[in-house]
C-alpha positions as CSV (number, residue, x, y, z in Angstrom):
1,M,0.0,0.0,0.0
2,A,1.1,3.6,-0.6
3,D,-0.1,7.1,-0.2
4,T,0.6,9.9,-2.6
5,A,3.3,12.5,-1.9
6,R,1.5,14.9,-4.2
7,P,-1.8,16.6,-3.2
8,F,-4.8,15.5,-5.2
9,I,-5.7,19.1,-6.0
10,V,-4.1,22.5,-5.5
11,I,-6.0,25.7,-5.7
12,Y,-4.2,28.8,-7.1
13,V,-5.8,32.2,-6.5
14,V,-4.6,35.0,-8.8
15,W,-5.5,38.7,-8.5
16,H,-4.0,42.1,-9.3
17,P,-2.2,43.7,-6.4
18,Q,-4.4,46.9,-6.6
19,F,-7.6,44.9,-6.3
20,A,-8.6,45.6,-2.7
21,M,-11.1,42.7,-2.3
22,G,-8.7,40.2,-3.8
23,H,-7.0,39.2,-0.5
24,D,-10.3,38.9,1.4
25,I,-11.8,36.6,-1.2
26,A,-8.6,34.5,-1.4
27,K,-8.4,34.3,2.4
28,A,-12.0,33.1,2.6
29,M,-11.2,30.3,0.1
30,F,-8.0,29.4,2.1
31,E,-9.9,29.2,5.3
32,H,-12.7,27.1,3.7
33,F,-10.6,24.5,2.0
34,R,-7.9,24.2,4.6
35,R,-10.3,23.6,7.5
36,E,-10.4,20.5,9.7
37,S,-13.0,18.5,7.8
38,Y,-10.8,18.5,4.7
39,E,-7.7,17.8,6.7
40,K,-9.3,14.5,8.0
41,I,-9.8,13.3,4.4
42,T,-6.5,14.4,2.8
43,G,-4.4,13.3,5.7
44,G,-2.5,16.6,5.8
45,T,-3.4,20.3,6.0
46,G,-6.5,20.2,3.8
47,I,-6.6,21.3,0.2
48,P,-3.6,23.6,-0.5
49,V,-4.5,27.2,-1.5
50,V,-1.7,29.2,-3.1
51,Y,-1.7,33.0,-3.8
52,R,-0.4,34.8,-6.9
53,F,-0.8,38.6,-6.5
54,V,2.7,40.1,-6.5
55,L,5.3,40.6,-9.2
56,S,8.6,38.7,-9.0
57,N,11.5,41.2,-9.0
58,D,13.8,39.0,-11.2
59,R,11.0,37.9,-13.6
60,G,9.1,41.1,-14.2
61,G,5.8,39.2,-13.8
62,P,4.0,36.9,-11.4
63,L,5.6,33.6,-10.5
64,P,4.7,30.8,-12.9
65,I,2.7,27.8,-11.8
66,D,4.2,24.3,-11.9
67,F,1.2,22.0,-12.5
68,S,3.4,18.9,-12.0
69,T,3.3,19.4,-8.2
70,A,-0.3,18.1,-7.9
71,E,-2.5,15.5,-9.5
72,T,-5.0,18.2,-10.5
73,S,-4.8,22.0,-10.3
74,A,-7.4,24.8,-10.3
75,V,-6.5,28.4,-11.1
76,I,-9.0,31.0,-9.9
77,V,-8.3,34.4,-11.5
78,L,-10.2,37.3,-10.0
79,V,-10.5,39.8,-12.8
80,D,-11.3,43.5,-12.0
81,K,-10.6,46.6,-14.0
82,N,-7.0,46.9,-12.6
83,Y,-6.4,43.4,-14.1
84,T,-7.7,44.1,-17.6
85,E,-5.8,47.5,-17.8
86,D,-2.4,45.9,-16.9
87,E,-0.8,44.1,-19.9
88,V,1.7,42.2,-17.6
89,W,-1.2,40.5,-15.8
90,L,-3.2,39.9,-19.0
91,T,-0.1,38.2,-20.6
92,Y,0.2,36.1,-17.5
93,L,-3.5,35.1,-17.7
94,R,-3.2,34.1,-21.4
95,A,-0.2,32.0,-20.7
96,L,-2.1,30.2,-17.9
97,A,-5.0,29.6,-20.3
98,D,-2.6,28.0,-22.8
99,Q,-1.0,25.9,-20.0
100,T,-4.2,24.6,-18.6
101,D,-5.7,23.9,-22.0
102,E,-2.7,21.7,-22.9
103,A,-2.8,19.9,-19.5
104,G,-6.3,18.5,-20.1
105,L,-9.4,18.3,-17.8
106,G,-7.3,17.7,-14.7
107,T,-6.1,21.3,-14.8
108,R,-8.6,24.1,-15.1
109,L,-8.7,27.8,-15.4
110,F,-11.6,29.7,-13.8
111,P,-11.8,33.4,-14.6
112,V,-14.0,35.2,-12.1
113,V,-15.2,38.5,-13.7
114,I,-15.9,41.0,-10.8
115,E,-17.2,43.9,-12.9
116,P,-19.5,44.1,-15.9
117,D,-18.1,44.9,-19.4
118,L,-14.7,43.2,-18.7
119,L,-15.3,40.0,-20.6
120,R,-14.4,41.4,-24.0
121,D,-11.0,42.6,-22.6
122,L,-10.0,39.1,-21.6
123,N,-10.3,37.5,-25.0
124,L,-10.4,34.0,-23.5
125,S,-12.1,30.9,-24.7
126,E,-12.7,29.7,-21.1
127,Q,-16.2,30.2,-19.8
128,A,-16.1,32.9,-17.1
129,I,-17.8,33.0,-13.7
130,R,-19.8,36.2,-13.6
131,W,-19.5,37.5,-10.0
132,Y,-21.2,40.8,-10.9
133,Q,-24.5,38.9,-11.6
134,W,-24.9,37.6,-8.1
135,N,-26.9,39.4,-5.4
136,G,-25.7,40.3,-1.9
137,D,-22.7,41.7,-0.2
138,V,-19.1,40.6,-0.7
139,Q,-19.4,37.8,1.9
140,S,-22.5,36.3,0.4
141,R,-21.0,36.5,-3.1
142,T,-17.8,34.9,-1.8
143,D,-19.8,32.1,-0.3
144,A,-21.6,31.6,-3.7
145,L,-18.2,31.5,-5.4
146,I,-16.9,28.9,-3.0
147,G,-19.9,26.7,-3.7
148,H,-19.7,27.2,-7.4
149,L,-16.0,26.2,-7.4
150,T,-16.6,23.3,-5.1
151,F,-18.7,21.4,-7.7
152,Q,-16.1,22.2,-10.4
153,F,-13.4,20.6,-8.1
154,C,-15.7,17.6,-7.8
155,R,-15.7,17.2,-11.5
156,M,-12.0,17.5,-11.7
157,L,-11.5,14.8,-9.1
158,R,-14.1,12.5,-10.6
159,H,-12.1,12.8,-13.9
160,Y,-8.8,12.0,-12.0
161,L,-10.5,9.1,-10.1
162,A,-11.6,7.6,-13.4
163,H,-8.1,7.8,-14.7
164,L,-6.8,6.0,-11.6
165,K,-9.2,3.2,-12.0
166,K,-8.9,2.9,-15.8
167,P,-5.6,4.5,-17.0
168,G,-5.6,5.6,-20.7
169,K,-9.4,5.2,-21.3
170,S,-10.1,8.9,-22.0
171,E,-12.2,8.8,-25.2
172,K,-15.3,9.7,-23.2
173,A,-13.4,12.0,-20.7
174,L,-15.4,15.2,-21.4
175,L,-18.8,13.4,-21.0
176,R,-17.6,11.8,-17.8
177,F,-16.4,15.2,-16.6
178,L,-19.8,16.8,-17.3
179,K,-21.9,14.0,-15.8
180,K,-24.3,15.2,-13.2
181,V,-24.5,14.1,-9.6
182,D,-27.8,12.7,-8.5
183,I,-29.4,14.4,-5.5
184,F,-32.0,12.6,-3.4
185,L,-34.3,14.7,-1.1
186,S,-35.5,12.4,1.7
187,H,-38.5,14.0,3.4
188,S,-41.8,13.2,5.0
189,K,-45.1,14.3,3.6
190,H,-47.0,13.8,6.9
191,D,-46.2,17.0,8.7
192,G,-49.3,18.9,9.7
193,N,-47.8,22.1,8.3
194,K,-46.4,20.4,5.3
195,A,-42.9,21.4,6.4
196,G,-41.1,18.5,4.8
197,E,-42.6,19.1,1.4
198,L,-42.1,22.9,1.5
199,V,-38.5,22.6,2.5
200,A,-37.8,19.9,-0.2
201,T,-39.5,22.1,-2.8
202,A,-37.3,25.1,-1.8
203,I,-34.1,23.1,-1.9
204,R,-35.1,21.6,-5.2
205,R,-35.8,25.0,-6.7
206,K,-32.5,26.3,-5.6
207,L,-30.6,23.3,-7.0
208,T,-32.3,23.4,-10.4
209,L,-32.6,27.2,-10.9
210,T,-29.4,28.6,-9.4
211,D,-26.8,29.4,-12.0
212,G,-24.4,26.4,-12.4
213,L,-26.0,24.0,-10.0
214,G,-28.5,22.8,-12.6
215,S,-25.6,21.7,-14.7
216,F,-24.1,19.7,-11.9
217,F,-27.2,18.2,-10.1
218,D,-30.0,16.0,-11.2
219,V,-32.7,16.2,-8.5
220,Y,-34.5,12.9,-8.4
221,D,-38.0,12.4,-9.7
222,I,-39.9,9.1,-10.0
223,P,-40.9,8.4,-13.6
224,P,-44.6,7.6,-14.1
225,G,-45.5,3.9,-14.2
226,L,-42.7,2.6,-12.0
227,R,-43.1,1.2,-8.4
228,F,-41.9,4.0,-6.2
229,Q,-40.6,1.8,-3.5
230,K,-38.2,-0.1,-5.8
231,V,-37.1,3.1,-7.5
232,L,-36.5,5.0,-4.3
233,L,-34.2,2.4,-2.8
234,S,-32.3,2.0,-6.1
235,Q,-31.8,5.8,-6.4
236,V,-30.7,6.5,-2.9
237,K,-27.8,4.0,-3.3
238,V,-26.2,6.1,-6.0
239,S,-27.1,9.6,-4.9
240,A,-25.9,12.3,-2.6
241,V,-28.7,12.8,0.0
242,I,-30.2,15.6,1.9
243,A,-32.5,14.4,4.7
244,I,-35.1,16.9,5.8
245,H,-35.6,16.1,9.5
246,T,-39.1,17.4,10.4
247,D,-41.3,16.3,13.3
248,S,-42.8,13.4,11.5
249,Y,-39.6,12.2,9.7
250,S,-38.5,9.5,12.2
251,S,-42.0,8.0,12.3
252,R,-42.1,7.3,8.6
253,E,-40.9,3.8,7.5
254,W,-39.7,4.9,4.1
255,C,-37.7,7.9,5.5
256,R,-35.9,5.5,7.9
257,R,-35.2,3.0,5.1
258,E,-33.8,5.8,2.9
259,I,-31.3,6.8,5.6
260,V,-30.3,3.2,6.3
261,E,-29.7,2.6,2.6
262,A,-27.7,5.8,2.3
263,K,-25.5,4.8,5.3
264,R,-25.1,1.2,4.1
265,H,-23.8,2.5,0.7
266,N,-21.7,5.3,2.2
267,R,-23.4,8.0,0.3
268,P,-22.6,11.7,0.9
269,L,-25.3,12.8,3.4
270,V,-26.4,16.0,5.1
271,I,-29.2,16.4,7.6
272,A,-31.3,19.6,7.5
273,N,-32.7,19.9,11.0
274,C,-36.2,21.4,10.6
275,L,-37.8,20.3,13.9
276,A,-40.6,22.7,14.9
277,D,-41.6,21.0,18.2
278,K,-40.2,17.6,18.9
279,D,-39.2,14.2,17.5
280,E,-41.0,11.5,19.6
281,R,-38.3,8.9,18.9
282,G,-35.1,10.2,17.3
283,F,-33.9,7.9,14.6
284,P,-30.4,6.7,15.7
285,Y,-28.9,6.7,12.2
286,L,-29.3,10.4,11.6
287,G,-26.0,11.1,13.3
288,N,-22.3,10.9,12.3
289,V,-22.9,13.3,9.4
290,P,-23.2,17.1,9.1
291,I,-26.4,18.5,10.7
292,I,-27.5,22.0,9.6
293,R,-30.2,24.0,11.3
294,L,-32.9,25.1,8.9
295,D,-36.0,26.9,10.3
296,N,-38.2,26.8,7.3
297,E,-38.4,26.9,3.5
298,K,-37.9,30.7,3.4
299,S,-34.7,30.7,5.3
300,P,-31.5,31.8,3.5
301,R,-29.8,28.9,5.2
302,V,-31.1,26.7,2.4
303,D,-27.9,27.8,0.6
304,I,-25.8,26.6,3.6
305,V,-27.4,23.2,3.4
306,I,-26.6,22.9,-0.3
307,R,-23.0,24.1,0.3
308,A,-22.6,21.5,3.1
309,L,-23.7,18.8,0.7
310,L,-21.2,20.1,-1.9
311,D,-18.5,19.8,0.7
312,E,-19.5,16.3,1.5
313,I,-19.5,15.3,-2.2
314,L,-16.0,16.8,-2.6
315,R,-14.8,15.0,0.5
316,D,-16.1,11.8,-0.9
317,F,-14.2,12.2,-4.2
318,L,-11.0,13.1,-2.2
319,W,-11.4,10.0,-0.1
320,Q,-12.1,7.8,-3.1
321,C,-8.9,9.1,-4.7
322,R,-6.9,8.4,-1.5
323,V,-8.3,4.9,-1.2
324,E,-7.2,4.0,-4.7
325,L,-3.6,4.8,-3.6
326,M,-3.9,3.2,-0.2
327,R,-5.6,0.0,-1.3
328,P,-3.2,-3.0,-1.0
329,K,-2.7,-4.9,-4.2
330,K,-2.4,-8.2,-2.2
331,S,-3.4,-8.7,1.4
332,K,-4.1,-11.7,3.6
333,L,-6.4,-9.5,5.6
334,R,-9.9,-8.3,4.4
335,V,-9.7,-4.5,4.3
336,T,-12.8,-2.2,3.9
337,F,-12.5,1.5,3.4
338,V,-15.3,3.8,4.7
339,P,-15.5,7.6,4.1
340,R,-16.6,8.6,7.6
341,P,-15.8,7.4,11.1
342,P,-17.4,3.9,11.4
343,E,-20.5,3.4,13.5
344,L,-22.4,0.2,14.3
345,I,-24.4,0.4,11.0
346,S,-21.1,0.1,9.2
347,L,-21.1,-3.6,10.2
348,A,-24.0,-4.1,7.8
349,T,-21.7,-3.2,4.9
350,L,-19.2,-5.9,5.7
351,V,-19.3,-9.3,4.1
352,P,-19.2,-11.9,6.9
353,D,-16.3,-14.3,6.9
354,S,-17.3,-17.9,7.6
355,K,-13.8,-18.8,8.8
356,G,-13.7,-16.1,11.3
357,K,-10.7,-14.3,9.6
358,K,-10.0,-10.9,11.0
359,S,-11.0,-7.8,9.0
360,I,-9.9,-4.2,9.1
361,V,-12.0,-1.1,8.6
362,V,-10.0,1.9,7.5
363,Y,-11.6,5.4,7.9
364,P,-10.4,9.1,7.7
365,D,-8.5,10.6,10.6
366,P,-8.6,11.2,13.5
367,P,-8.8,7.8,15.4
368,L,-12.0,7.0,17.1
369,G,-12.3,7.6,20.9
370,R,-11.7,4.6,23.1
371,E,-15.4,4.6,24.2
372,E,-16.5,4.0,20.6
373,E,-13.8,1.5,19.9
374,R,-14.8,-0.5,23.0
375,L,-18.4,-0.6,21.9
376,F,-17.5,-1.7,18.4
377,H,-15.2,-4.4,19.7
378,A,-17.9,-5.7,22.0
379,I,-20.2,-6.2,19.0
380,A,-17.5,-7.3,16.4
381,P,-14.3,-8.6,18.1
382,N,-12.9,-9.9,14.8
383,I,-12.9,-6.4,13.2
384,Q,-10.0,-4.0,13.8
385,L,-10.6,-0.3,13.3
386,R,-7.8,1.8,11.9
387,S,-7.6,5.5,10.9
388,A,-5.9,6.2,7.5
389,T,-2.7,7.3,9.3
390,E,-2.6,4.2,11.4
391,W,-3.2,2.0,8.4
392,L,-0.4,3.6,6.4
393,A,1.9,3.3,9.4
394,G,1.2,-0.5,9.4
395,A,-0.5,-0.4,12.8
396,V,-2.1,-3.8,12.5
397,R,-2.1,-6.0,15.6
């Protein structure tokens, strides 16, 4: 087994030194992608975010970017009027465009146009992100930019992951890159105030109508003429899931089954906590995943729920890439990799061994607390739990 010395993705943020907001936007991206939840998956310091906003004294221009230092690279260029009026920075941008185009789908350039009427000055073939069309203050637009870029990074990692699994098979690379991610909205239709349906409709509207998201997400609908029970369980196994936890949610059999299937198949999952009064019997498998408070369908926190799901999808792709490099080619032990800290329902995903051979479950760092390990061992003494760092260090007893 081996882990990679190169990061799976590096984010470069480029802006003109006279663009006052540039550093604030770049810092927000740095803090988002370097935070703890990404550190646990990558096994290091999160996703590297590198700045380019000063001129090199000996080069007369910004420092070049070496794309060979990472498996995939994303270059975010914040374009304001200062940028388009400076030929040095425009030349740098066009050189980056040529570099990324030659490098293929694993290396992408994302121009972010801050002000109207600047697109014609860029003279680029790359589709630009139009910051100036978004509503809200700088913080809300920065949040929207981070969400928009997150699903682009997902596409890049999905392309890289396909290359890891099937090297050289790239004839359908662009179609695979553009393939949508299925979204399953798990909700109850039995709330007295119709809270589950209203929140699901609000999330669905945001997913399908917001610029960019509609090209990335397919929100699930049941085609006429099919048995909904069979289709529901088939769809949830391959989707990213938002569970809308209203007062009646835990009492509904199909809601519970949807969560169990999502957990059994290790799907990206976010809980939107929409409780208005109380949950008579909290469903135990709604934990171990991000939980976002959402008061009602009119809340602006719908965007936060969607961004949390985007983060989970990106973390899932990062983990899949890491697993492909950690997976042993030959092993006498049975090794299972799971994308989140194991819980007792994780046992349902393991194939029982009739000979009683020991198995290992490997999960993202940090290691579980001793209280959880003891509980797991009491139920399944033949299964050893190892964080990714422990597994790579050969800590198998």
